[in-house]
N, C-alpha and C positions, 0 to 999 in steps of 0.2 A: 299348939299344933300348927298355927299359921306360921310361926317363926321356924319351927322345925321343918316344915314343908319347904320353906324358902331355902334352908341350908342344904337339905337333902336332894332338892330338885336337880341341881347340876350333876351330882354324882349319879343319881338315878338315870338321868338322861344319858350320861356317858356309858354306864353299864348296859343300859337298854340298847345303845348303838352297837356295843360289842356283841351283845346277845343276838342281835339281829344279823350279825356277820358283816357290818359295815365299819369302816375305820372311824376313829374319833374325829371331831371337827378340826382340831389342830393338825392332825396328820393329813386330813384331806386338803387343807390349805397348803401344807408343805408339798404334797404330791402335785397339786395344781400349779404351784410356783415352778416346780421342776419341769413339768410338762410344757409350761409357757416358755421356759428357758430353752428347752430342747427344740420347740417349734421355731423360736427366734433364731437359734443356731442353724437349723436346717434352712430357713428362709434366707439367711445371710449367705450360706454356702451356695444355694441355688442362684442367688443374685450375683455372687462373685463369679460363679461358673458361667452364667449367661452373659455377664458383662465382659468376660475375658475374650470370647470370640469377637464381640463387638469391638473391643479395644484393638484386638488383633486385626479385625477387618478395617477399623479406622486407620491403624498403622499401615496396613497394606494399601489403603486408598491414598494415604498421604505419600507413601513411597511411589505409588503409581503416578500420582500427580507430579511429584518431583521428577520422575523419569520422563513423564510427558513433557514437562517444561524443558528438561534438558534436551529431549529429542527435538523440541521445536526451535532450539537455538540454531540460527542459520550457520551453515558451514559449507565448505566446498566451493566449486566454481559456479558463478551465476552468469548466464549469457543474456545480454540485453540487446535487442534490435531497436535502434533509435534513429529518428530523422537526423539528417546531416546538420540541420540548424541547431540541434541540441548538443553538438560535439563538446564545446568548451564547458558549458554548464554541467552536462552529465559527467564529464571527466572529473570535475571537481566534486560533484555529488558522489561519484563512485569512490573517490579517495576517502571522503569522509565516512561513507558507509563501511568501507573496509576497516577503517580505524575504529569505528564503533562496534564492529563485529569481527574480532580477530578470528582468523581461520577461513574467512570468505575472500574469494578473488573474483572481481567483477571484470568480465570481458565484454566490450562493446563492438557491435557491428553497425557502423553508420552508413546510411545511404538514403536515397530518395524513398519516401514512405511507400510509394507504389511498388518499387522494386522489392522492398522488404516484405510487403504484404504478399507478393507473388511467391517469394522464397518460402515464407511461412506456410502458405497453402500447398506448396509442393513438398513439404515435409522437412524443411530445414530445422534442425534441433535448436530451440531457443526457449528461454523461460519467460521473458517479458517483451512486449512490443509497445514502443512509445511512438505514436504517429504524429505528424505535423498537420493532419487533417482528419476529421471524422469520416470522410468518405473512404479513405484507405483502411481505417480501422473497421469500417462496415464490411469491406471486402473479406476481412479475416473472420469477423463474427458471423457473417452470412454463410461462410464455409464451415462453421462449427469449430473453428480452431482457437477460440478464446474461452477462457474459463471465468465465468462470472460476467458482470457488467462492467465495461470500460468506464473509467473515471477521468474527467477533464482535470488537468493539473496546471495548465498555463494557456495564455493566448499570445498572439504575435500579430504585428501589422506590417504592411509593406513600406518600403522606402527606396528611393532611387540612390543607387551607389554610382559614383563617378570617380574618375581618376583624382588622385590627391591634388588638392588646390583647385579642382574643377576648371581645367584649362579650356574646355568647350563652353563654359559659362551657361551650363544647363540649369534652368530655374524652375521648370515645371514639367508635368507629364506631357503636355502638348509639344514640348521641345523634342521629345523622343520620336515624334512623327516625321521629323526632318530626315530625309534620306541620307544626308551627309553625316548624321550621327549613327555610329555603329552601336546598336543595342543588342544585348544578349539577355535571354530570359530562360526560365526552366521550361521543360516540355509540358504540354497541357495536362498530362495525367499526373504530374508531380504537384504537390501542394503549392510550392512557390510559383509554379506555372499557372495554377488556378487563380492564385492571388493576382498575378500580373494580368491575366485575361480580364478579371473583374475590374481592375484599376483602369485599364484602357477603355473598357466599356463605360465605366462611371464617368470618365473624363471625356468620352465621346471622340476618341481619336483612334486612328488605325496605325499601328506600328508594325513594321516588318523587321523582325529580329534577324541578325546575321547568324545567330546560333541558338539552339535550344538544348539546354543541358539536362542531364539525368538527375541532378540534385543541385541545391543552392550553392554548394561548395564550388561547383564548376563555374557558376556565374561570378562568384567572388574572385576566383583565380584569374579569370580572363580580364576582369576590370582592373585588379591590382597589378597585373603584369602588363597592362597597356594594350592588350589585344582587343579590347572593346572600350568605347567611350563611356558607356553607361549600362546599367543593368537593374532589373527589379529584384530586390532581395528583401530580407526582413530587417526590421529595426535593430534586432539583436546582432545581425551580421555587420552592419555599419559600426555599431558600438565595438564589436570585437576586432575590427580592422581600422580603428581610428587613426593609427599611424601610417596606414598604407592607402587609405581611400577617404573620400569625403561623401557625406550624405546630403541629399536634398529631400526635405520633408514633403510629404504628399498630404494635401488638405483632407480633412476627415470625410468630406462629402464625396471624395474621389477614391479614398483608400478602401482597403479590404482587410478584414481581420479573420484569422483562423484559430480554431480551438485545437489544443493538443490533448488527445486522450491516451491513456495508458491502461494496459490490461495484462493479466497473467495468461499465458498460453495453455491450451489444453494439453495435458500430458507433459507439462514442464518437467524436465529432468531434475530440477532443484526447486520444487514448489515452495518449500519453506523459505528459502532465501528470496524467491520471487515476491512472495507476499510481504516480506519484511522490507524489501527494496521499494515496492510501490507505496507502502505506508510511509517510508522515509521521504520519498519524493513529495507526497501529499502533505507531509508534516511541516512544522515550522522551520526546521533546518533546511530541508530541500527547497521550500518556497523562498527562503532567504537567499539561497544560492541563485535560483532562477531570476529573482528580482535584481540581483547584482549584475546579471548579464543582460538586463533589459526586458526580460519577459514580464508580461502582465499576469495578474492572478486569473484563475478561471472565472467565467461569468456565473 
């Protein structure tokens, strides 16, 4: 009986399941496997469906980023208002910047920083302002015409420029106090004029110039043409005119140094190119050009 019971038990169990209206154990396992497979397929379909918009969104984001990058590429005309003393250095920087950014044309307006600041505050259209003194940049920032904080990109110091060969044998700042020496300087409101005023004060001398120019270029012109015996200019101006004039070094305790700040202007017509140009000036390539023309790095 015990053996018979063991043999019959499975069959009995199976028939009992049928009799109770439930599927046999093997069928239930098969049904369970099918259900698991269906659930897995449904889950995969949902995952694929939900990931597709994400992928599409990612693709759209990537495309938008590419478009943004393309849109940020500088093009068009860039107008830079810059101090006269920057003429040679910025002309070269402008050429390099154009070469590095095909499609960009840089146009410079060189003049005394005070004159440029006045023009900007009166609405002259420009993208960038590079001043030869913080005071003139402050005139622009105080008027709310600058975008962001100006950044110093160079420094410059004063030097006496005399006629080539120094025929008057001028050796020091005190020699400029001699009434027989025709001295020309920049106007007091111009950065190079402020430097000259500080130098005369530091040296303890009173100099009566025969002319006050609106920018340092005017001083250079009068000395190199022989219309003046000497003038206070920047170290960079003497270096740039080495074949036309001679420089007389001013001792450090009598000299004066000015900082050159640069800023993008509010409402710049070409803001993208303006930002790129400022970065270029502050970067290694721009700094190398400035150094080659005698400018010192910012403090």
